[in-house]
C-alpha positions in Angstrom: 29.0 5.5 -13.8 28.8 7.5 -10.6 25.4 7.5 -8.9 23.6 10.8 -9.5 22.8 11.1 -5.8 26.4 12.1 -5.3 26.4 15.0 -7.8 25.6 18.6 -7.4 25.4 21.4 -10.0 28.0 23.9 -11.0 26.4 26.4 -8.5 28.6 25.0 -5.8 31.7 25.7 -7.9 30.6 29.2 -8.5 30.1 29.8 -4.8 33.7 28.6 -4.2 35.0 30.8 -6.9 33.4 33.9 -5.4 34.5 32.8 -1.9 38.1 32.7 -3.1 37.9 36.2 -4.6 38.3 35.2 -8.3 35.6 37.6 -9.4 32.6 36.4 -11.4 33.7 33.7 -13.8 31.7 32.5 -16.7 29.5 29.6 -15.8 31.1 26.2 -16.3 28.4 23.7 -17.4 29.8 20.8 -15.5 28.5 18.7 -12.6 30.7 18.1 -9.6 31.0 14.9 -7.7 31.0 15.8 -4.0 32.6 12.4 -3.3 35.7 13.5 -5.0 38.6 15.8 -4.1 37.7 19.2 -5.6 39.7 20.9 -8.3 39.7 24.5 -7.3 40.3 27.1 -10.0 38.4 30.2 -11.3 39.6 29.6 -14.9 37.9 27.4 -17.4 41.1 27.6 -19.5 43.2 26.5 -16.5 40.8 23.6 -15.7 40.9 22.4 -19.3 44.7 22.4 -19.5 44.9 20.7 -16.1 42.6 17.9 -17.0 44.5 17.3 -20.2 47.8 17.3 -18.4 46.4 15.0 -15.7 45.3 12.4 -18.3 48.8 12.5 -19.8 50.4 12.2 -16.4 48.1 9.3 -15.5 49.5 7.6 -18.6 53.1 8.3 -17.6 53.6 10.8 -20.4 55.2 13.2 -18.0 57.0 15.5 -20.3 53.9 16.0 -22.4 51.9 16.6 -19.2 54.3 19.2 -17.9 53.4 21.6 -20.7 49.7 21.5 -19.9 50.2 21.9 -16.2 52.3 24.9 -16.9 49.5 26.4 -19.0 47.1 25.7 -16.2 49.3 27.4 -13.6 49.8 30.4 -15.9 46.1 30.8 -16.6 45.3 30.8 -12.8 48.2 31.7 -10.5 46.2 30.6 -7.5 45.6 27.1 -8.9 47.3 25.0 -6.2 46.9 21.6 -7.8 48.3 22.9 -11.1 51.4 24.1 -9.3 51.7 20.8 -7.5 51.6 18.9 -10.8 54.1 21.3 -12.4 56.4 20.3 -9.5 55.7 16.5 -9.9 56.4 16.7 -13.7 59.3 19.2 -13.6 62.5 18.1 -15.5 64.9 19.8 -13.1 65.3 20.0 -9.3 65.2 23.8 -9.3 61.9 23.9 -11.2 60.5 21.2 -9.0 61.1 23.1 -5.8 60.1 26.4 -7.2 56.7 25.0 -8.4 56.2 23.2 -5.1 56.6 26.4 -3.1 54.0 28.0 -5.3 51.7 25.1 -4.6 52.1 25.5 -0.9 51.5 29.2 -1.1 48.4 28.8 -3.3 46.9 26.1 -1.0 45.2 28.9 1.0 42.9 29.2 -2.0 42.2 25.5 -2.2 39.7 23.2 -0.7 40.3 21.1 2.4 40.9 17.9 0.3 43.4 19.7 -1.9 45.2 21.1 1.2 45.5 17.6 2.7 47.1 16.4 -0.6 49.5 19.2 -0.8 50.4 18.9 2.9 51.1 15.2 2.3 53.7 16.1 -0.4 55.0 18.9 1.8 55.7 16.3 4.5 57.4 14.1 1.9 59.7 16.9 0.9 60.4 17.6 4.6 61.2 13.9 5.2 58.3 13.4 7.6 56.7 10.1 6.6 54.5 9.7 9.6 52.9 13.1 8.9 52.6 12.2 5.2 50.9 9.0 6.0 48.5 10.8 8.4 47.6 13.4 5.8 46.8 10.7 3.2 44.8 8.7 5.7 42.8 11.9 6.5 42.3 12.4 2.8 40.9 8.9 2.3 38.7 9.4 5.4 37.4 12.6 3.9 36.8 11.2 0.5 36.4 7.4 0.9 34.8 7.2 -2.5 37.6 9.0 -4.4 39.7 6.5 -6.4 42.6 9.0 -6.5 42.7 9.4 -2.7 43.2 5.6 -2.4 45.7 5.6 -5.2 47.8 8.3 -3.5 47.8 6.2 -0.3 48.9 3.2 -2.3 51.7 5.2 -3.8 52.9 6.2 -0.4 52.9 2.6 0.9 54.6 1.4 -2.2 57.4 4.0 -2.7 57.9 5.2 0.9 57.3 2.2 3.0 57.8 -0.8 0.7 54.5 -2.1 2.2 53.5 -3.9 -1.0 50.6 -5.8 0.6 49.2 -2.5 1.9 49.7 -0.9 -1.5 47.9 -3.8 -3.1 44.9 -3.2 -0.9 44.8 0.5 -1.6 45.1 0.0 -5.3 42.3 -2.6 -5.3 40.1 -0.2 -3.3 40.8 2.4 -6.0 39.8 0.0 -8.8 36.7 -1.1 -6.9 35.5 2.6 -6.8 36.3 3.2 -10.5 37.3 0.2 -12.6 38.0 2.6 -15.5 40.7 4.5 -13.6 44.0 3.3 -15.1 46.7 4.4 -12.6 46.1 1.8 -9.9 46.3 -1.1 -12.4 49.9 0.0 -13.3 51.1 0.2 -9.7 49.1 -2.9 -8.7 51.1 -4.8 -11.3 54.3 -3.6 -9.8 53.2 -4.3 -6.2 52.2 -7.9 -7.2 55.6 -8.3 -8.9 57.4 -7.3 -5.7 55.5 -9.9 -3.7 56.4 -12.5 -6.3 52.9 -13.0 -7.8 53.9 -12.7 -11.4 50.7 -14.2 -12.8 48.5 -11.7 -11.0 50.9 -8.9 -12.0 50.6 -10.0 -15.6 46.8 -9.9 -15.3 46.9 -6.4 -13.9 49.0 -5.1 -16.8 46.8 -6.9 -19.3 43.7 -5.2 -17.9 45.6 -1.9 -17.9 46.4 -2.3 -21.6 42.7 -3.1 -22.4 41.7 0.2 -20.8 44.2 2.3 -22.8 45.4 0.2 -25.7 46.6 3.3 -27.6 49.0 4.4 -24.8 52.6 3.2 -24.4 52.9 2.7 -20.7 50.9 -0.5 -20.3 53.2 -2.2 -22.8 56.3 -0.7 -21.1 55.2 -1.9 -17.7 54.5 -5.4 -18.9 57.8 -5.4 -20.7 59.5 -4.6 -17.4 57.8 -7.6 -15.8 59.0 -9.8 -18.6 62.5 -8.4 -18.0 62.3 -9.3 -14.3 61.3 -12.9 -15.3 64.3 -13.2 -17.6 62.3 -13.2 -20.8 64.5 -10.6 -22.4 63.6 -10.9 -26.1 59.9 -10.8 -25.3 60.5 -7.8 -23.1 62.4 -6.0 -25.8 59.4 -6.7 -28.2 57.1 -5.1 -25.6 59.2 -2.0 -25.3 59.3 -1.7 -29.0 55.5 -1.9 -29.1 55.4 1.0 -26.6 57.7 3.0 -28.9 55.6 2.2 -31.9 52.8 4.0 -30.2 54.9 6.9 -28.8 58.4 7.3 -30.3 59.1 9.8 -27.5 58.5 7.3 -24.6 62.0 7.5 -23.2 61.4 4.8 -20.5 61.2 2.2 -23.2 64.6 3.0 -24.7 65.9 2.6 -21.1 64.1 -0.7 -20.8 65.5 -2.1 -24.1 69.0 -1.1 -23.0 68.7 -2.8 -19.7 67.5 -6.0 -21.3 70.6 -5.9 -23.5 72.8 -5.3 -20.5 71.4 -8.4 -18.7 72.0 -10.4 -21.9 75.7 -9.2 -21.8 75.4 -7.0 -24.9 76.8 -3.8 -23.5 77.5 -2.0 -26.8 74.0 -2.7 -28.0 72.7 -1.4 -24.6 74.6 1.9 -25.1 73.2 2.1 -28.6 69.7 1.9 -27.2 70.3 4.5 -24.6 71.9 6.8 -27.2 68.7 6.6 -29.3 67.1 8.9 -26.7 69.2 11.7 -28.2 66.9 11.7 -31.2 63.8 12.4 -29.1 65.0 14.1 -25.9 63.0 17.2 -25.1 64.4 18.4 -21.8 67.3 18.1 -19.4 65.8 15.2 -17.5 65.7 13.1 -20.7 69.1 14.3 -21.8 70.6 13.4 -18.4 69.0 10.0 -18.6 71.2 9.1 -21.6 74.3 9.8 -19.5 72.9 8.0 -16.5 72.3 4.7 -18.3 75.4 4.7 -20.4 77.3 5.2 -17.2 75.4 2.2 -15.7 76.3 0.1 -18.7 80.0 0.9 -18.2 79.7 0.1 -14.5 78.3 -3.4 -15.3 81.5 -4.0 -17.2 83.8 -2.6 -14.5 84.8 0.4 -16.7 84.9 3.1 -14.0 86.6 5.8 -16.1 84.0 5.8 -18.8 81.3 5.8 -16.2 82.8 8.9 -14.6 83.0 10.6 -18.0 79.2 10.0 -18.5 78.2 11.3 -15.1 80.5 14.3 -15.6 78.5 14.9 -18.8 75.3 14.6 -16.8 76.7 17.2 -14.3 77.6 19.5 -17.2 74.0 19.5 -18.5 72.7 20.5 -15.1 75.4 23.2 -14.8 74.1 24.9 -18.0 71.0 26.0 -16.0 72.7 26.1 -12.7 70.5 23.3 -11.4 72.5 22.8 -8.2 70.2 20.2 -6.8 70.8 17.9 -9.7 74.5 18.8 -9.7 74.7 17.7 -6.0 73.2 14.3 -6.9 75.7 13.9 -9.6 78.6 14.6 -7.2 77.2 11.8 -4.9 77.0 9.5 -7.9 80.6 10.3 -8.8 81.6 9.7 -5.1 80.0 6.2 -5.3 81.9 5.4 -8.5 85.1 6.5 -6.9 84.4 4.4 -3.8 83.6 1.2 -5.7 86.7 1.7 -7.8 88.8 1.7 -4.6 89.6 5.5 -4.5 88.2 6.2 -1.1 89.9 9.6 -0.5 88.6 10.8 -3.9 85.1 9.5 -2.9 85.2 11.5 0.3 86.2 14.7 -1.6 83.2 14.2 -3.8 80.8 13.6 -0.9 82.0 16.8 0.7 81.6 18.7 -2.6 78.1 17.3 -2.8 77.2 19.0 0.5 78.8 22.3 -0.5 76.7 22.2 -3.7 73.4 21.4 -2.1 73.9 24.1 0.6 74.3 26.7 -2.2 71.2 25.4 -4.0 67.6 26.6 -3.8 66.1 23.4 -2.4 64.4 23.5 1.0 66.2 23.5 4.3 64.8 20.1 5.1 66.4 18.6 1.9 69.7 20.3 2.9 69.5 18.8 6.4 68.8 15.4 4.9 71.9 15.6 2.7 74.1 16.5 5.7 72.6 13.7 7.7 73.1 11.1 4.9 76.7 12.3 4.4 77.5 10.4 7.6 76.4 7.2 5.8 78.6 7.9 2.9 81.7 8.8 5.0 81.2 5.7 7.1 81.4 3.6 4.0 84.6 5.5 3.0 86.1 4.6 6.4 85.1 1.0 6.0 86.8 0.9 2.6 89.9 2.3 4.2 89.8 -0.3 7.0 89.2 2.4 9.7 86.6 0.6 11.8 86.8 3.1 14.7 85.8 6.0 12.5 83.2 3.9 10.7 81.6 2.9 14.0 81.5 6.4 15.3 79.9 7.7 12.1 77.4 4.8 12.0 76.4 5.7 15.6 76.0 9.3 14.7 74.0 8.4 11.7 71.7 6.1 13.6 71.1 8.8 16.3 70.4 11.4 13.5 67.8 9.2 11.7 66.0 7.7 14.6 64.0 10.8 15.2 63.1 11.2 11.6 61.8 7.6 11.0 62.5 7.7 7.3 62.4 4.1 6.1 65.3 4.1 3.7 67.5 5.9 6.2 66.7 3.4 8.9 67.5 0.6 6.4 70.8 2.3 5.8 71.7 2.2 9.5 71.3 -1.6 9.4 73.4 -1.8 6.2 76.2 0.1 7.9 75.9 -2.1 11.0 76.1 -5.2 8.8 79.2 -4.0 7.0 80.9 -3.2 10.3 79.9 -6.7 11.7 81.4 -8.4 8.6 84.6 -6.4 9.0 84.7 -7.3 12.7 84.2 -11.0 12.0 80.6 -11.4 13.2 78.7 -12.6 10.2 75.7 -13.8 12.2 75.1 -10.3 13.5 75.6 -9.0 10.0 72.9 -11.3 8.6 70.4 -10.1 11.3 71.0 -6.5 10.3 70.8 -7.3 6.6 67.3 -8.7 7.0 66.3 -5.2 8.2 68.1 -3.4 5.3 66.6 -2.6 1.9 65.8 -5.8 0.2 65.3 -4.0 -3.1 69.0 -2.8 -3.1 71.2 -5.4 -4.9 74.1 -4.3 -2.7 72.4 -5.9 0.3 72.3 -9.2 -1.4 76.1 -9.1 -2.1 76.6 -8.4 1.6 74.4 -11.3 2.4 76.4 -13.6 0.2 79.6 -12.5 1.9 78.2 -12.9 5.3 76.9 -16.4 4.6 80.3 -17.4 3.1 82.0 -16.1 6.2 79.6 -18.3 8.2 80.6 -21.3 6.1 77.2 -21.6 4.5 78.1 -21.9 0.9 74.5 -22.8 -0.2 73.0 -19.7 1.3 75.9 -17.6 -0.2 75.2 -19.1 -3.6 71.5 -18.4 -3.4 72.2 -14.8 -2.5 74.5 -14.4 -5.5 72.0 -16.0 -7.8 69.3 -13.7 -6.5 71.5 -10.7 -7.2 72.6 -11.9 -10.7 69.0 -12.5 -11.7 67.7 -9.3 -10.2 66.8 -8.0 -13.7 65.4 -4.7 -12.6 66.0 -1.0 -13.5 68.6 -0.4 -10.8 71.7 1.8 -10.7 73.1 0.0 -7.6 72.9 -3.3 -9.4 75.7 -2.0 -11.8 78.1 -1.8 -8.8 77.8 -5.4 -7.7 76.5 -7.7 -10.4 80.0 -8.4 -11.8 81.3 -9.0 -8.3 78.5 -11.4 -7.6 79.5 -13.5 -10.6 83.0 -13.6 -9.4 82.0 -14.6 -5.9 79.6 -17.3 -7.2 82.5 -18.9 -9.2 84.6 -19.0 -6.0 82.0 -20.9 -3.9 
């Protein structure tokens, strides 16, 4: 329970409401913890819907939460946090960016803490991680006793920086403030998993389930850990437990299907993914069916069927003219073409992706990012065609373009390209140096490591890299492009 010395009465809220020009609202008989980031709205109806949505969002019931966030934003058009949450839970790219713009516009009506939070997400959208980090650090400094501030910082360190130790510290700080707050237990479990401490991860998920035993996500998250550990049948049972609680919990169908893929049962995997059709409520969930069925075909090396599935995914987005999503689909199609050896076709799709994103309603920063990262894609095309000169030129241009942005995944990609070029030029030692600086959570990097070590004559290291890739056992689209090849390479060592 929060110490009463940190509480003030609703009078403070009413003063804020008047300050923001919302008229004279009915009194809200609720105390406000001044240690926490405020929730600024002049509508009791909006606040009630927002809190219901946030509880659902905290428990990863995103589709359910979205409806409540929309109600909150409709009840108070100046409710900045409601618009932000509409954006974070939106099923399409177009809706996401539209709601985010509304959040930014409405932030003038919000408190300082809310503005820091929205500014952090604005920096994320703009591809400015240093600013995002600074805003979140300022938020934590302003509200050091707010568990959500620490949780937001942990999410940044986890997702944006792959700083799992830093994320663990932030999540534990959040839990120390409020042991009943469920969100950090979930991400603490994932962070511990990524540093290899499976026992501690299991304990975090166990505590998470104790706090919300009637919610599906704790069992889904623990099932994902079991999948990572290769305990596939137990993992499937965990996902089924989540679905028994909430039959609409799409993530668990995806988890069951991935377990079956890793067991080599691809038709059964597709059957699991197809079950989503019976519960899908929006385009995001309908597109997920196509995504994961395509992944199952890629695991088998069936590129044509994979292309058909992603084309279907594209068609779903086209029904609402969601060009941001359609652009992503064209990139996916380009990757399939490239891995199937059709480099020129891949290049055409990468160029079509840029044309699509430029005609979309996403921000200018997102469009600039797409243009920047096209150099990465076209450099890979040149490498597949054996054109090292063009690949080197594009890699240099890409490196120069990303250095000023300092976006972690883009910097990692520069090292990936340099490693691929080094392997092609017969310098595997240099390749290994670059690969250690690339994204270790991308299975494709481990295939490159295996190839580099084989070229160095180190069969044991190549074998270990192949085995690491084969036993990756995570929800990963990129794994589908390389796992079959890793098996083949391992057999040749």
